C-alpha positions as CSV (number, residue, x, y, z in Angstrom):
1,X,113.4,172.8,261.4
2,X,112.0,169.9,263.1
3,X,111.7,167.2,260.6
4,X,109.7,164.6,262.3
5,X,106.5,166.2,261.7
6,X,107.2,166.7,258.3
7,X,108.4,163.2,258.0
8,X,105.2,162.1,259.7
9,X,102.9,164.2,256.7
10,X,105.0,162.9,253.9
11,X,104.5,159.2,255.2
12,X,100.7,160.0,255.5
13,X,100.4,161.2,252.1
14,X,102.4,158.4,250.5
15,X,100.1,155.8,252.4
16,X,97.0,157.5,250.9
17,X,98.0,157.7,247.5
18,X,98.7,154.4,247.7
19,X,95.3,153.3,248.6
20,X,93.9,156.1,246.1
21,X,95.3,155.2,242.9
22,X,93.0,152.8,241.9
23,X,91.1,154.6,239.2
24,X,93.4,157.6,239.3
25,X,95.4,158.9,236.3
26,X,99.2,158.5,235.8
27,X,101.2,161.2,237.0
28,X,104.5,159.7,235.9
29,X,106.4,161.5,233.3
30,X,104.8,164.7,233.6
31,X,106.5,168.0,233.8
32,X,104.9,171.2,234.7
33,X,105.6,175.1,235.0
34,X,103.9,177.0,238.1
35,X,103.9,180.8,238.3
36,X,102.9,182.2,242.0
37,X,102.5,185.6,243.6
38,X,101.8,186.2,247.1
39,X,103.1,187.4,250.4
40,X,105.9,186.9,252.8
41,X,104.9,186.9,256.6
42,X,107.8,187.5,259.1
43,X,107.9,189.7,262.0
44,X,111.7,189.9,262.7
45,X,110.9,190.7,266.3
46,X,114.5,189.6,267.4
47,X,115.9,192.0,264.8
48,X,113.8,194.7,266.1
49,X,114.3,194.0,269.7
50,X,117.8,194.1,269.3
51,X,118.0,197.5,267.4
52,X,116.0,199.2,270.2
53,X,117.5,197.2,273.6
54,X,120.9,199.4,272.3
55,X,118.9,202.4,271.8
56,X,116.4,202.8,274.9
57,X,115.9,206.4,274.5
58,X,114.0,205.7,271.0
59,X,110.5,205.6,270.2
60,X,109.7,202.4,268.2
61,X,108.6,202.9,264.6
62,X,105.9,200.5,263.2
63,X,107.2,197.3,262.8
64,X,107.1,195.4,259.0
65,X,105.3,192.2,258.8
66,X,106.6,191.2,255.2
67,X,106.3,191.8,251.6
68,X,105.5,190.7,248.5
69,X,107.0,187.6,246.8
70,X,107.0,186.0,243.1
71,X,107.8,182.2,242.7
72,X,108.3,179.9,239.4
73,X,108.6,176.4,239.9
74,X,109.7,173.7,237.2
75,X,108.9,170.3,238.0
76,X,109.1,166.9,236.7
77,X,107.1,163.8,237.9
78,X,110.0,160.7,238.0
79,X,107.1,158.6,239.6
80,X,103.4,158.7,240.5
81,X,104.4,159.5,243.9
82,X,107.6,161.5,243.8
83,X,108.1,165.0,241.9
84,X,111.7,166.6,241.5
85,X,112.2,170.5,240.5
86,X,113.5,173.8,241.2
87,X,111.8,177.1,242.9
88,X,113.2,180.4,241.6
89,X,112.0,183.1,243.9
90,X,112.4,186.7,244.9
91,X,110.9,188.6,247.9
92,X,110.8,191.9,248.9
93,X,110.2,194.2,252.4
94,X,110.6,197.8,253.6
95,X,111.5,198.4,257.0
96,X,111.8,201.6,259.1
97,X,114.2,201.8,262.2
98,X,113.6,205.3,264.1
99,X,116.8,207.5,263.5
100,X,117.7,205.8,260.2
101,X,116.8,206.0,256.8
102,X,114.4,203.5,255.1
103,X,115.6,199.9,255.0
104,X,114.6,197.9,252.0
105,X,115.4,194.2,252.0
106,X,115.5,191.9,249.0
107,X,115.9,188.2,249.2
108,X,116.1,186.0,245.9
109,X,117.9,182.2,245.1
110,X,116.6,179.0,244.2
111,X,115.4,176.2,246.0
112,X,115.9,172.3,244.9
113,X,113.8,169.7,246.2
114,X,111.4,166.5,246.0
115,X,107.8,166.6,246.6
116,X,105.3,163.7,247.4
117,X,102.3,163.7,245.6
118,X,99.0,162.1,245.5
119,X,95.6,162.5,243.8
120,X,92.0,163.3,244.5
121,X,89.0,163.0,242.9
122,X,88.2,167.0,243.5
123,X,87.4,169.7,240.8
124,X,86.9,169.4,237.1
125,X,89.8,167.5,236.2
126,X,91.1,166.6,239.6
127,X,93.5,167.7,242.2
128,X,97.2,167.3,243.2
129,X,98.1,167.6,246.5
130,X,101.9,167.6,247.9
131,X,104.1,167.8,250.4
132,X,107.8,168.9,249.9
133,X,111.3,169.3,251.3
134,X,113.6,172.0,249.5
135,X,117.2,173.8,250.0
136,X,119.0,175.9,247.9
137,X,121.2,178.9,248.0
138,X,119.6,182.5,249.3
139,X,121.1,185.7,248.3
140,X,119.7,188.2,251.2
141,X,120.4,192.0,250.5
142,X,119.7,194.7,252.6
143,X,120.3,198.6,252.0
144,X,119.5,201.7,253.6
145,X,118.3,204.8,251.2
146,X,121.5,206.3,249.9
147,X,123.9,203.7,251.6
148,X,125.8,200.6,250.0
149,X,124.2,197.3,249.6
150,X,125.0,194.6,251.7
151,X,124.7,191.0,250.6
152,X,124.6,187.5,252.6
153,X,124.7,184.3,250.5
154,X,123.3,181.3,252.8
155,X,121.7,177.9,252.8
156,X,118.0,178.2,252.8
157,X,115.6,175.3,253.7
158,X,112.0,175.0,253.4
159,X,109.3,172.8,253.9
160,X,106.2,173.1,251.4
161,X,102.4,171.9,251.3
162,X,100.3,172.7,248.3
163,X,97.7,171.4,245.8
164,X,97.2,172.2,242.4
165,X,93.3,171.8,240.9
166,X,93.2,171.1,237.3
167,X,90.7,173.3,235.4
168,X,91.7,171.0,232.3
169,X,94.4,168.5,231.2
170,X,96.7,171.5,230.8
171,X,95.9,174.4,233.0
172,X,95.2,174.4,236.7
173,X,95.1,176.7,239.8
174,X,98.0,176.1,242.4
175,X,97.8,177.3,246.4
176,X,101.0,176.5,248.1
177,X,102.7,177.2,251.7
178,X,106.0,177.4,252.6
179,X,108.0,177.8,255.7
180,X,111.4,179.1,254.7
181,X,114.5,179.0,257.0
182,X,117.4,181.8,256.1
183,X,119.1,184.6,257.5
184,X,120.6,188.0,256.2
185,X,122.4,190.6,257.8
186,X,122.2,194.6,258.0
187,X,125.1,197.0,258.3
188,X,126.3,200.2,256.8
189,X,129.6,202.0,257.0
190,X,131.0,202.0,260.5
191,X,127.8,200.5,262.3
192,X,126.5,196.9,262.4
193,X,122.6,196.0,263.1
194,X,122.7,192.2,263.5
195,X,120.9,189.6,261.4
196,X,117.5,189.1,260.2
197,X,114.9,186.7,259.4
198,X,114.9,185.9,255.4
199,X,112.8,183.3,255.6
200,X,109.3,183.1,256.9
201,X,105.7,182.0,256.3
202,X,105.2,182.2,252.3
203,X,101.6,181.7,251.3
204,X,101.2,182.2,247.1
205,X,98.7,181.2,244.5
206,X,99.1,180.9,240.8
207,X,98.7,179.3,237.8
208,X,99.8,176.0,236.6
209,X,100.8,174.5,233.2
210,X,101.0,170.8,232.9
211,X,103.4,169.0,230.2
212,X,101.5,165.6,229.9
213,X,103.7,162.8,229.9
214,X,104.9,161.1,226.4
215,X,105.9,157.4,225.3
216,X,109.2,156.7,225.4
217,X,112.4,157.1,227.6
218,X,113.0,160.7,227.3
219,X,109.8,162.2,228.2
220,X,110.9,165.2,230.4
221,X,110.0,169.0,228.8
222,X,113.2,170.1,230.3
């Protein structure tokens, strides 16, 4: 991951937020739960090329371009600008390699991170845009049909950009893009196939429920 472009975007969001706070509601002390579904796009060209380069006699099967994903986010705004949280996720993908049984890929885990947020007077109750940096454990599993499961635990890294349009003070619609970096391995007894990209580009949409801030020192809903 190249951090400089992301840090530049975070600085730009922080600067714009600082100038936009006049008349904007306070986000400090708010909590949220966001449930999203979407698509994980990844070509895995390196994995496919490695397989067929060792078996030049085989005709290439159609290449997978990812699969569905589900994400549940639980977050709390420690200030108007900064939100901390955890994303629980699961993704699925099916691949086909010539001469092999169907290959199923399942990835799941948790991403912990920080998001820098702002405020836009857009929509029924305003819109909260954000940029974030997250990391956490990912368990990448792969299995050929009828074969044992191969699992690999790795550290995943992600950059995110998104926005939540509030339809009323509690409910909203959320859109988020995540660029995730992680890898998994494919194998079956007596044969190794190398590693695959377990991250990729994740685009998801969903519903958001906001817990308004409350007076007092202990305002977090979880």
